[in-house]
C-alpha positions in Angstrom: 168.9 249.1 136.0 170.3 252.6 135.9 172.7 253.3 133.1 175.6 255.6 134.0 177.2 257.3 131.0 180.3 258.7 132.7 181.9 259.9 135.9 181.2 263.6 136.4 182.9 265.2 139.4 184.1 265.1 142.9 183.0 267.6 145.6 185.4 267.9 148.5 185.0 269.9 151.7 188.1 271.8 152.8 188.9 273.8 155.9 191.6 275.8 154.0 190.1 276.6 150.6 193.0 278.8 149.6 195.6 276.2 150.4 193.7 273.3 148.7 193.1 275.4 145.6 196.7 276.5 145.4 197.8 272.8 145.6 195.2 271.7 142.9 196.5 274.4 140.5 200.2 274.9 141.2 201.0 271.3 142.1 198.4 269.1 140.4 198.2 271.5 137.4 194.4 271.9 137.1 192.8 275.1 135.8 190.9 277.2 138.3 187.7 277.5 136.2 185.8 279.6 138.7 185.8 280.6 142.3 182.4 281.7 143.7 181.5 284.1 146.4 180.0 281.3 148.5 183.3 279.5 148.8 183.4 277.0 146.0 186.5 276.6 143.7 185.9 274.7 140.4 188.9 272.9 139.0 189.0 271.8 135.4 191.0 269.0 133.6 189.2 268.3 130.4 186.0 269.1 128.4 183.9 269.4 131.6 183.3 272.8 133.2 185.0 271.2 136.2 185.7 267.8 137.6 186.7 268.8 141.1 184.9 271.3 143.3 186.6 272.4 146.6 184.0 273.6 149.0 184.9 275.8 152.0 183.8 274.1 155.2 184.5 271.0 157.2 187.2 268.8 155.7 185.9 265.6 154.1 184.5 264.3 150.8 181.0 265.7 150.1 179.9 263.7 147.0 181.1 261.7 144.0 179.1 262.5 140.9 178.1 260.4 137.9 176.3 261.4 134.7 173.2 259.9 133.2 172.0 260.4 129.6 169.4 263.2 130.2 166.6 264.5 132.4 164.3 261.7 131.6 166.9 259.1 132.5 167.5 261.0 135.8 163.8 260.9 136.6 163.7 257.2 136.0 166.9 256.7 138.1 165.2 258.7 141.0 162.2 256.4 140.8 164.3 253.3 140.6 166.4 254.3 143.7 163.3 255.1 145.7 161.8 251.8 144.8 164.9 250.1 146.2 164.5 251.9 149.5 167.1 254.7 149.1 166.3 258.1 150.4 166.8 260.4 147.4 167.1 264.2 147.5 166.6 266.3 144.4 169.0 269.2 144.2 167.7 272.8 144.0 168.3 275.0 141.0 171.0 276.8 142.9 172.7 273.6 143.9 172.5 272.3 140.3 174.1 275.5 139.1 177.0 275.1 141.5 177.6 271.7 139.9 177.2 273.1 136.4 174.5 270.5 135.6 170.8 270.8 134.7 169.5 268.5 137.4 170.8 266.1 139.9 169.7 263.8 142.7 171.7 262.8 145.8 171.6 259.6 148.0 173.9 257.5 150.1 175.1 254.1 149.1 174.7 251.2 151.5 178.1 252.0 153.0 177.6 255.8 153.7 179.2 257.2 150.5 177.3 260.2 149.2 176.6 259.8 145.5 175.0 262.2 143.0 173.5 261.4 139.6 173.5 264.4 137.3 172.2 265.2 133.8 173.5 267.6 131.2 176.9 268.4 132.7 178.3 271.6 131.1 180.9 271.2 128.4 183.5 273.9 127.7 185.0 274.0 124.2 188.1 276.1 124.8 191.4 274.3 125.7 192.1 273.8 129.4 194.5 276.5 130.7 196.7 274.1 132.7 198.8 275.9 135.3 201.8 273.6 134.8 202.7 271.1 132.1 201.7 267.9 133.9 200.3 266.3 130.6 196.8 265.8 132.0 194.3 264.7 129.4 191.2 263.9 131.4 189.5 263.0 134.7 190.2 259.2 134.6 188.4 257.5 137.5 187.5 257.8 141.2 187.8 255.3 144.0 185.5 254.9 147.0 185.9 252.9 150.2 183.5 250.3 151.6 184.0 247.6 154.3 183.1 244.8 151.9 184.0 245.1 148.3 181.9 242.1 147.3 178.8 243.7 148.7 179.8 247.0 147.0 180.0 245.2 143.7 176.6 243.7 144.2 175.3 247.2 144.8 177.0 248.8 141.8 176.2 245.9 139.4 172.7 245.3 140.7 171.7 249.0 140.6 173.8 250.4 137.8 175.5 249.2 134.6 178.9 248.7 136.4 180.8 245.5 135.4 183.7 244.1 137.3 187.0 244.1 135.3 189.2 242.6 137.9 189.4 241.7 141.6 192.3 242.3 143.9 191.2 239.6 146.3 188.8 241.0 148.8 190.7 244.3 148.9 189.5 246.0 145.8 187.0 245.7 142.9 187.8 247.5 139.7 184.7 248.3 137.6 183.9 249.8 134.1 180.9 251.6 132.7 182.5 252.0 129.2 185.5 250.3 127.5 188.0 251.9 130.0 189.2 249.1 132.3 187.8 251.0 135.3 186.1 254.4 135.8 185.2 253.3 139.4 187.0 251.3 142.0 186.0 250.3 145.5 188.7 249.6 148.0 188.2 247.9 151.4 188.1 250.5 154.2 186.4 250.7 157.5 184.6 254.0 156.8 183.1 255.6 153.7 185.3 258.0 151.8 187.2 258.9 148.6 190.3 256.8 148.3 191.7 258.8 145.4 190.9 260.8 142.3 192.7 259.9 139.0 193.9 262.0 136.1 195.1 260.4 132.9 198.3 261.9 131.4 199.6 261.9 127.8 202.8 259.8 128.3 204.9 257.8 130.6 207.4 260.7 130.5 204.7 262.9 132.1 204.4 260.5 135.0 208.2 260.6 135.7 208.5 264.3 135.1 205.7 264.8 137.7 207.5 262.4 140.1 210.6 264.6 140.1 208.4 267.8 140.3 206.5 266.5 143.3 209.7 265.5 145.0 211.2 268.9 144.4 208.2 270.5 146.0 208.2 268.2 149.0 204.9 266.5 148.2 204.4 263.1 149.8 204.5 260.3 147.3 202.1 257.5 148.5 202.8 255.0 145.7 204.8 254.8 142.5 205.9 255.3 140.0 204.8 251.8 139.3 202.6 249.7 136.9 199.3 248.0 137.8 199.0 244.5 136.2 195.2 244.8 136.1 194.8 248.0 134.0 198.5 248.1 132.7 198.5 251.7 133.8 201.7 253.4 134.9 200.8 255.2 138.1 201.8 257.8 140.6 199.8 258.5 143.8 200.5 261.6 145.9 198.9 263.2 148.9 197.3 266.7 148.8 195.9 268.8 151.6 193.3 267.5 154.0 193.9 263.8 153.3 193.0 264.0 149.6 194.9 261.6 147.4 195.5 262.4 143.7 196.8 260.0 141.0 198.4 260.4 137.6 198.4 257.4 135.3 199.1 256.6 131.7 198.3 253.6 129.5 195.1 252.3 131.0 193.7 249.1 129.3 190.5 249.3 127.3 188.1 246.3 127.1 186.6 246.4 123.7 185.3 242.9 123.5 182.8 242.6 126.3 181.9 239.0 125.5 185.4 237.8 125.6 186.6 239.5 128.8 186.7 237.4 132.0 187.4 239.2 135.3 190.6 238.0 137.0 191.5 237.7 140.7 194.8 238.9 142.0 196.1 238.1 145.5 197.1 241.4 147.0 199.8 239.6 149.0 201.4 238.1 145.9 204.6 239.9 144.8 203.8 242.1 141.8 200.0 241.9 142.1 199.7 245.6 142.8 202.9 246.9 141.2 204.6 244.9 138.4 207.7 247.0 139.1 207.8 245.7 142.7 207.7 249.0 144.4 206.2 249.7 147.8 202.4 249.3 147.8 201.3 250.7 151.1 197.6 251.6 151.0 197.0 255.2 150.0 195.2 257.7 152.2 191.4 258.2 152.1 189.6 261.5 152.6 186.7 260.4 154.8 183.1 261.1 153.9 181.8 264.2 155.6 179.3 263.3 158.4 175.7 264.3 157.9 176.4 265.9 154.6 173.8 268.4 153.4 173.2 268.7 149.7 175.5 271.7 148.9 
């Protein structure tokens, strides 16, 4: 079994790099850590060099990255994936540099989502230079799409150290790789893609301040403010350029007693099962996986 130590980054292809970068900085509040000559904008939210890379090109999610302990763990993961029948590509030195990691491998999950496992993601010690006071504290989680969330769980739990925290019927599986209720979620969707990228914020007040800010700037609110009964998090989902959904949330549950926790099942059609505050819960947008994605 491959042990993931954390989520690492998202790489998203954008047709309009300037517009997507402007939204990520001026609206979401992320720091533009670096913009390279080959058309990659690195956005920072916490101790990582970046958690979001916007890549000039065809619109669509390119990869979701996860960290493993070190280069030896990555080599073992590469061997394990190949033994399970996955076609694994090891990134070049230049490609690893673009991700600000020492090494990485790329492969597609059984549903067509491009995944990358990386070692030694760069840490930056200086405080994040947020471009607006959104209250962001960290890259919180990412959510992928798959046509069958039960099969997706079998993949993540059978291949990696992901444990289910809660089910939302057959519509979603919320998984943890550390005490946080979920660092990874899989939602039911017909095609592979990134359902959303989450950023934790300092307080409930930050969520509501951003709600007003987003409305004032004519940003489409997809869900919220609301509160998920599974993770207890107060949430706000909003749509960025090129079908990329962002989320702010505060107050996510931590599962400290592994032995005592039992996953629960929530009926998505039951009132309050998605939002305890009974707000609208229409499915948020997904940025589709880029087709025939090269390792970039």
